[in-house]
C-alpha positions as CSV (number, residue, x, y, z in Angstrom):
1,M,0.1,0.0,0.0
2,E,2.7,2.3,0.8
3,T,4.2,1.8,-2.6
4,K,1.2,2.7,-4.3
5,M,0.6,5.9,-2.2
6,E,4.2,6.9,-3.0
7,N,3.6,6.4,-6.6
8,A,0.3,8.3,-6.5
9,M,2.3,11.4,-4.6
10,A,5.2,11.4,-7.1
11,P,3.9,13.2,-10.4
12,G,4.3,16.8,-10.0
13,V,5.3,16.9,-6.4
14,S,8.7,18.4,-6.9
15,P,10.1,20.4,-9.9
16,A,13.5,19.7,-11.3
17,I,16.3,20.7,-8.9
18,P,20.0,21.0,-9.3
19,A,22.1,18.2,-9.5
20,T,24.1,19.3,-6.9
21,E,21.1,19.6,-4.5
22,E,20.0,16.2,-5.3
23,D,23.4,14.9,-4.8
24,R,23.2,16.5,-1.1
25,I,20.0,14.8,-0.4
26,Y,21.2,11.1,-1.3
27,R,24.4,12.1,0.8
28,K,22.2,12.8,3.8
29,V,20.3,9.6,3.1
30,G,23.4,7.6,2.8
31,W,25.0,8.9,5.9
32,R,21.8,8.1,7.9
33,L,21.0,4.5,6.5
34,V,24.3,3.0,5.1
35,P,26.8,2.9,8.2
36,L,23.9,1.1,10.5
37,L,23.4,-1.4,7.4
38,V,27.0,-2.0,7.0
39,V,27.5,-2.6,10.9
40,C,24.7,-5.0,10.8
41,Y,26.1,-7.0,7.7
42,V,29.6,-7.0,9.3
43,V,28.3,-8.8,12.5
44,A,26.2,-10.9,10.1
45,Y,28.9,-12.2,8.1
46,L,31.3,-12.6,10.7
47,D,28.7,-14.9,12.6
48,R,28.4,-16.7,9.6
49,V,32.0,-17.6,8.7
50,N,33.7,-17.3,12.5
51,V,33.7,-20.9,12.1
52,G,36.4,-21.1,9.9
53,F,38.4,-19.6,12.7
54,A,36.8,-21.8,15.2
55,K,37.8,-24.7,13.2
56,L,41.7,-24.3,14.0
57,Q,40.8,-25.3,17.5
58,M,37.4,-27.1,17.6
59,L,38.3,-29.8,14.9
60,Q,41.0,-31.4,17.1
61,E,39.1,-31.1,20.4
62,L,35.8,-32.6,19.1
63,Q,37.6,-35.1,16.5
64,F,35.7,-33.7,13.5
65,S,37.1,-34.6,10.1
66,E,37.4,-32.0,7.2
67,T,34.4,-33.3,5.5
68,V,32.1,-33.1,8.7
69,Y,33.3,-29.2,9.1
70,G,32.6,-28.6,5.3
71,L,29.1,-30.1,5.8
72,G,28.5,-28.2,8.9
73,A,29.8,-24.7,7.5
74,G,27.5,-25.2,4.5
75,I,24.4,-26.6,6.0
76,F,23.8,-23.2,7.1
77,F,22.7,-22.5,3.7
78,I,20.1,-25.1,3.6
79,G,18.3,-23.3,6.5
80,Y,19.0,-20.1,4.5
81,F,17.4,-21.5,1.4
82,L,14.3,-23.0,2.9
83,F,13.3,-19.9,4.7
84,E,14.5,-17.1,2.8
85,I,11.7,-16.3,0.2
86,P,9.0,-16.1,2.7
87,S,11.3,-14.2,5.0
88,N,11.7,-11.5,2.4
89,I,7.8,-11.3,1.4
90,I,7.2,-10.7,5.2
91,L,9.7,-8.1,5.3
92,H,8.1,-6.7,2.3
93,K,4.7,-6.7,4.1
94,V,5.6,-5.7,7.6
95,G,8.6,-3.4,6.9
96,A,12.4,-3.8,7.4
97,R,12.9,-2.4,11.0
98,V,10.8,-5.0,12.7
99,W,11.7,-7.7,10.6
100,I,15.7,-7.0,10.4
101,A,15.7,-6.5,14.0
102,R,13.9,-10.0,14.5
103,I,16.5,-11.6,12.4
104,M,19.5,-10.2,14.1
105,I,18.4,-10.8,17.5
106,T,17.5,-14.5,16.8
107,W,20.7,-15.2,14.8
108,G,22.8,-13.5,17.5
109,I,21.4,-15.8,20.3
110,I,21.9,-19.1,18.1
111,S,25.4,-18.2,17.2
112,A,26.4,-17.6,20.8
113,C,24.9,-21.1,21.4
114,M,27.3,-22.6,19.1
115,M,29.7,-22.7,22.3
116,F,27.8,-25.7,23.6
117,V,28.5,-28.1,20.6
118,T,29.8,-31.4,21.7
119,S,29.0,-33.6,18.8
120,V,28.5,-33.7,14.9
121,H,24.7,-33.8,15.3
122,M,24.8,-30.8,17.5
123,F,27.1,-28.9,14.8
124,Y,24.7,-29.6,12.1
125,A,21.7,-28.7,14.0
126,L,22.8,-25.4,15.2
127,R,24.4,-24.4,11.8
128,F,21.0,-25.1,10.3
129,L,19.0,-23.1,12.8
130,L,21.7,-20.2,12.4
131,G,20.7,-20.2,8.6
132,A,17.0,-20.2,9.2
133,A,17.4,-17.5,11.6
134,E,19.4,-15.2,9.3
135,A,17.2,-16.1,6.1
136,G,16.1,-12.9,4.6
137,F,18.7,-10.5,6.0
138,F,20.8,-9.8,2.7
139,P,18.0,-10.0,0.2
140,G,15.7,-7.9,2.7
141,I,18.7,-5.0,2.8
142,I,19.0,-5.4,-1.2
143,L,15.1,-5.0,-1.4
144,Y,15.2,-2.1,1.2
145,L,17.8,0.0,-0.9
146,T,15.4,-0.2,-3.8
147,Y,12.7,1.7,-1.7
148,W,15.4,4.7,-1.3
149,Y,17.7,4.9,-4.3
150,P,17.1,4.5,-8.1
151,A,19.3,2.2,-10.2
152,A,21.7,4.6,-11.2
153,R,22.8,5.2,-7.5
154,R,22.3,1.8,-6.2
155,G,25.3,0.3,-7.5
156,R,27.7,2.5,-5.4
157,I,25.3,2.0,-2.5
158,T,25.0,-1.4,-2.6
159,T,29.0,-1.7,-2.7
160,F,29.3,0.3,0.3
161,F,27.0,-2.0,1.9
162,M,28.6,-5.1,0.8
163,T,32.2,-3.6,1.9
164,A,31.0,-5.4,5.1
165,V,32.1,-8.5,3.6
166,P,35.9,-7.8,3.6
167,M,35.6,-5.4,6.4
168,S,34.3,-8.3,8.6
169,G,37.5,-10.2,7.7
170,L,39.7,-6.9,8.3
171,T,38.4,-6.4,11.6
172,G,36.9,-9.9,12.6
173,G,40.2,-11.8,11.7
174,P,42.2,-10.1,13.9
175,I,39.7,-10.1,16.8
176,S,38.9,-13.9,16.4
177,G,42.5,-14.6,16.6
178,W,42.9,-12.5,19.6
179,I,39.9,-14.0,21.5
180,M,41.2,-17.7,20.6
181,S,44.6,-16.9,21.8
182,T,43.7,-14.8,24.9
183,F,40.7,-16.4,26.4
184,H,41.6,-20.1,25.7
185,G,41.3,-22.1,28.9
186,D,39.4,-19.5,31.1
187,H,36.8,-20.5,33.3
188,G,37.2,-23.9,31.4
189,L,36.3,-22.6,28.2
190,S,38.3,-23.3,24.9
191,G,39.2,-20.3,22.8
192,W,36.6,-21.5,19.9
193,Q,33.8,-21.3,22.6
194,W,34.8,-17.8,23.8
195,L,34.7,-17.0,20.0
196,F,31.1,-17.8,19.2
197,L,30.0,-16.4,22.9
198,L,31.6,-12.9,22.4
199,E,31.0,-12.5,18.6
200,G,27.3,-13.2,19.2
201,I,26.6,-10.7,21.7
202,P,26.8,-7.8,19.2
203,S,24.1,-9.0,16.9
204,V,21.7,-9.0,19.7
205,V,22.7,-5.4,20.7
206,I,22.8,-4.0,17.3
207,G,19.2,-5.8,16.3
208,V,17.8,-3.7,19.3
209,L,19.4,-0.3,17.7
210,V,17.8,-1.2,14.5
211,L,14.4,-1.4,16.0
212,I,15.0,2.2,17.4
213,Y,16.8,3.9,14.5
214,L,15.8,2.4,11.0
215,D,12.8,3.7,9.0
216,D,10.9,1.6,6.7
217,R,10.1,4.1,4.0
218,I,10.9,7.5,2.5
219,N,7.4,8.9,4.1
220,R,8.4,7.7,7.4
221,A,11.9,9.4,7.8
222,K,11.2,12.2,10.3
223,W,14.7,13.6,9.7
224,L,13.9,14.3,5.9
225,T,12.1,17.6,4.9
226,A,9.0,17.5,3.1
227,S,10.7,18.8,-0.2
228,E,13.6,16.1,0.3
229,K,11.0,13.3,0.5
230,A,9.3,14.7,-2.6
231,V,12.5,14.5,-4.6
232,L,13.2,11.0,-3.5
233,I,9.6,9.8,-4.0
234,R,9.8,11.2,-7.6
235,N,12.9,9.3,-8.4
236,I,11.7,6.1,-7.1
237,A,8.3,6.6,-8.9
238,A,9.9,7.3,-12.1
239,E,11.9,4.1,-12.1
240,E,9.2,1.9,-10.9
241,Q,7.2,2.7,-14.1
242,Q,9.9,1.1,-16.0
243,K,10.0,-2.0,-14.1
244,E,7.9,-5.2,-14.4
245,D,5.8,-6.4,-11.4
246,P,4.7,-9.7,-12.6
247,P,2.8,-12.2,-10.4
248,I,5.0,-14.1,-8.0
249,R,4.5,-17.3,-9.8
250,A,5.6,-15.6,-13.0
251,A,8.5,-13.8,-11.6
252,L,10.0,-17.1,-10.1
253,T,9.6,-18.9,-13.4
254,R,11.4,-16.6,-15.7
255,P,14.3,-17.9,-17.5
256,R,16.3,-14.5,-16.9
257,V,15.7,-14.7,-13.3
258,W,17.1,-18.1,-13.2
259,A,20.0,-17.0,-15.1
260,M,20.7,-14.5,-12.6
261,A,20.5,-17.3,-10.0
262,L,23.2,-19.4,-11.8
263,I,25.4,-16.6,-11.9
264,Y,25.2,-15.6,-8.2
265,F,25.5,-19.3,-7.6
266,S,28.9,-19.4,-9.4
267,F,30.1,-16.2,-7.5
268,V,29.0,-17.5,-4.0
269,M,30.8,-20.6,-4.7
270,G,34.1,-18.5,-4.8
271,L,33.0,-16.2,-1.9
272,Y,32.6,-19.1,0.6
273,G,35.6,-21.2,-0.7
274,V,37.6,-18.0,0.3
275,G,35.6,-17.2,3.5
276,F,35.6,-20.6,5.2
277,W,38.9,-21.7,4.2
278,M,41.3,-18.7,4.2
279,P,42.6,-19.3,7.8
280,T,43.3,-23.0,6.8
281,L,44.9,-21.9,3.5
282,I,47.2,-19.5,5.5
283,K,47.9,-22.0,8.2
284,S,48.8,-24.6,5.5
285,S,51.3,-22.0,4.2
286,G,53.3,-22.3,7.4
287,V,51.6,-20.1,9.9
288,Q,50.5,-21.6,13.1
289,S,49.4,-18.6,15.5
290,P,45.7,-18.0,15.4
291,L,46.6,-14.5,16.3
292,A,49.1,-14.2,13.3
293,I,46.5,-16.1,11.0
294,G,43.9,-13.5,12.1
295,L,46.1,-10.6,11.5
296,L,47.1,-12.1,7.9
297,T,43.5,-12.3,6.9
298,A,43.1,-8.7,7.4
299,V,45.6,-7.9,4.3
300,P,43.4,-9.5,1.7
301,N,40.3,-8.1,3.2
302,L,41.6,-4.4,3.2
303,F,42.6,-4.3,-0.5
304,A,39.1,-5.9,-1.2
305,V,37.3,-2.8,0.4
306,I,39.4,-0.6,-1.8
307,G,38.9,-2.5,-4.9
308,M,35.1,-2.6,-4.2
309,I,34.7,1.1,-3.8
310,L,36.8,2.1,-6.9
311,I,35.4,-0.3,-9.2
312,S,31.7,0.5,-8.5
313,R,32.3,4.3,-8.8
314,N,33.6,3.3,-12.2
315,S,30.6,1.3,-12.9
316,D,28.1,4.0,-11.8
317,R,29.8,6.7,-13.8
318,H,29.9,4.7,-17.0
319,R,26.4,3.2,-16.4
320,E,27.9,-0.3,-17.5
321,R,27.2,-3.5,-15.6
322,R,28.2,-6.4,-17.4
323,W,31.8,-6.2,-18.0
324,H,32.2,-4.6,-14.4
325,V,30.8,-7.9,-13.2
326,A,32.4,-10.3,-15.6
327,L,36.1,-9.0,-15.2
328,P,36.4,-9.0,-11.5
329,A,35.0,-12.4,-11.6
330,L,37.8,-13.2,-13.9
331,F,40.3,-11.7,-11.7
332,G,39.2,-13.7,-8.6
333,A,39.4,-16.9,-10.8
334,V,43.2,-16.1,-11.5
335,G,43.6,-15.3,-7.8
336,L,42.3,-18.7,-6.8
337,L,44.4,-20.5,-9.2
338,L,47.7,-18.5,-7.9
339,S,46.6,-19.4,-4.4
340,A,46.8,-23.2,-5.2
341,L,50.1,-22.9,-7.0
342,W,51.6,-20.7,-4.2
343,S,50.3,-22.6,-1.4
344,G,53.7,-23.4,0.2
345,N,54.9,-19.8,0.3
346,T,53.0,-17.5,2.8
347,A,54.1,-14.3,1.2
348,L,52.9,-15.4,-2.3
349,A,49.8,-17.1,-0.7
350,I,48.8,-13.9,0.7
351,V,49.4,-11.9,-2.5
352,A,47.2,-14.7,-4.4
353,L,44.4,-14.5,-1.7
354,T,44.5,-10.8,-2.0
355,V,43.9,-10.8,-6.0
356,A,41.2,-13.3,-5.3
357,N,39.5,-11.4,-2.5
358,I,39.5,-8.3,-4.6
359,G,37.8,-9.9,-7.5
360,I,35.1,-11.8,-5.7
361,C,34.3,-9.2,-3.2
362,T,33.9,-6.6,-5.8
363,V,31.9,-8.8,-8.3
364,L,29.2,-9.5,-5.7
365,P,27.6,-6.0,-5.0
366,L,28.0,-5.1,-8.8
367,F,26.0,-8.3,-9.6
368,W,22.9,-6.9,-7.6
369,S,22.7,-4.0,-10.1
370,L,21.5,-6.5,-12.6
371,P,18.4,-8.3,-11.2
372,T,17.1,-5.0,-9.4
373,A,17.2,-3.3,-12.7
374,L,14.6,-5.8,-13.8
375,L,12.0,-6.4,-11.2
376,G,9.9,-4.1,-9.0
377,G,7.3,-4.5,-6.2
378,T,6.1,-8.0,-4.7
379,A,7.9,-9.5,-7.7
380,A,11.4,-7.9,-6.8
381,A,10.8,-9.2,-3.1
382,A,10.5,-12.8,-4.4
383,G,12.9,-12.6,-7.1
384,I,15.7,-11.2,-5.2
385,A,14.8,-14.0,-2.5
386,L,14.9,-16.6,-5.1
387,I,18.2,-15.5,-6.7
388,N,19.9,-15.1,-3.2
389,S,18.5,-18.3,-1.9
390,V,19.7,-20.3,-4.8
391,G,22.7,-18.7,-5.1
392,N,23.5,-19.1,-1.5
393,L,23.1,-22.8,-2.1
394,A,26.7,-22.6,-3.2
395,G,27.4,-21.6,0.4
396,F,26.4,-25.3,1.3
397,V,28.1,-26.9,-1.8
398,S,31.5,-24.8,-1.7
399,P,33.0,-25.8,1.7
400,Y,31.5,-29.2,1.6
401,L,33.1,-30.0,-1.9
402,V,36.4,-28.2,-0.7
403,G,36.5,-30.3,2.7
404,W,35.6,-33.4,0.8
405,L,38.1,-33.0,-1.9
406,K,40.9,-32.2,0.7
407,D,39.9,-35.4,2.6
408,L,40.2,-37.4,-0.8
409,T,43.4,-35.8,-2.1
410,G,45.1,-34.5,1.0
411,T,45.2,-30.9,-0.3
412,T,43.0,-27.8,-0.9
413,N,44.6,-27.2,-4.3
414,T,41.9,-29.3,-6.2
415,G,38.9,-27.3,-4.5
416,L,40.6,-24.2,-5.5
417,Y,40.8,-25.1,-9.1
418,M,37.1,-26.2,-9.0
419,L,36.1,-22.8,-7.4
420,S,38.3,-20.9,-10.1
421,G,36.2,-22.7,-12.8
422,C,32.8,-21.5,-11.2
423,L,33.8,-18.0,-11.3
424,V,34.7,-18.3,-15.2
425,V,31.0,-19.8,-15.5
426,G,29.6,-17.0,-13.7
427,A,31.4,-14.4,-15.7
428,L,30.5,-15.9,-19.2
429,V,26.9,-16.1,-18.2
430,A,26.9,-12.4,-16.9
431,L,28.3,-11.4,-20.5
432,A,25.5,-13.2,-22.2
433,Q,22.8,-10.9,-20.7
434,P,21.3,-8.1,-22.9
435,A,23.0,-4.8,-22.1
436,R,19.9,-2.8,-22.8
437,L,18.3,-4.4,-20.1
438,V,20.9,-4.2,-17.2
439,N,23.1,-1.3,-18.0
440,R,21.0,1.5,-15.9
């Protein structure tokens, strides 16, 4: 209903204004929304992948194999997949403020409960519940940004939001290593148990902050003036008229939506191959201290943040999407190949992982400029959720396959070759999409 009201208000509500004034309004919106959303995603991603650091201690203590770890790390995405589409539709109906807060509070509690894992089945069950609790968060934020930003501005904003992925590694890696080194043995708990406990608490706290601070729509933003709201609503309404809003069933059966899901699946294979296995790859290069491993993981993530911002700006400036998606994916593929070839040398392995991380982290936010340029309304909520949920099944397949291949061959190199090939496939399918539909 709110979308219809906003669209009805839009014609004639605001005369043309200077570009500098419009830029000022969007900067105001960005400073209000984006920092909080980035912090939300930092703690979300950290709670999702900190099991990669916990692995350095918990596998030996609990006698888990690499295959068990890979399956447990990936089973998160089964719960995520099953609940994502209904979660995103609920968010579209009840509003982002309440639903995102609910998601964050429940996943923070479940993440902290990972400290109680004592068996394989308990490990699997809690990872599944963590995925179910977090379902809808990422596609919900992507959908939420379409309520505020037109496509021409959304590429850069989505990238700023998704810098949370490398930022979680940039900050979380050293913090995770420090927690495991400093608290190991305190009060009879291992370092990996302290890791889950201390990194689960911020999600609950920030979830409460979201409930207090976030605004669902432009009309509800008391920090905007009437004229500022008019400009924002006019721009969103103008874009919505160009989008399709087919019935949910039709949106979910369109070949182009499934092509987007395939592209995203390929890219997420690379993301979680690096995300869940980077600490192990660094350790296998000769580094043993959890703190040192944590500090070294910050290097690829720092450069990824810089690469994401620079390349997304270039994409928005030229209004070009396909090549800005495909080339970083190929860059990431090369990095993964080099990380396998240089796995025995710490310095070269860090260089290769940096190359891979820049490419993989850059391609993900730019990818979302493709489907959000095609769909609007409830179809966008369902289509984005479908693409993200199918794509994130790679989060299950990727760590499981890498773990299985490592147990089978005794090395992670085979898994890295496989992930590199997935990135190439995603790049080729992205280039096959019609430029006239996605270059906005």
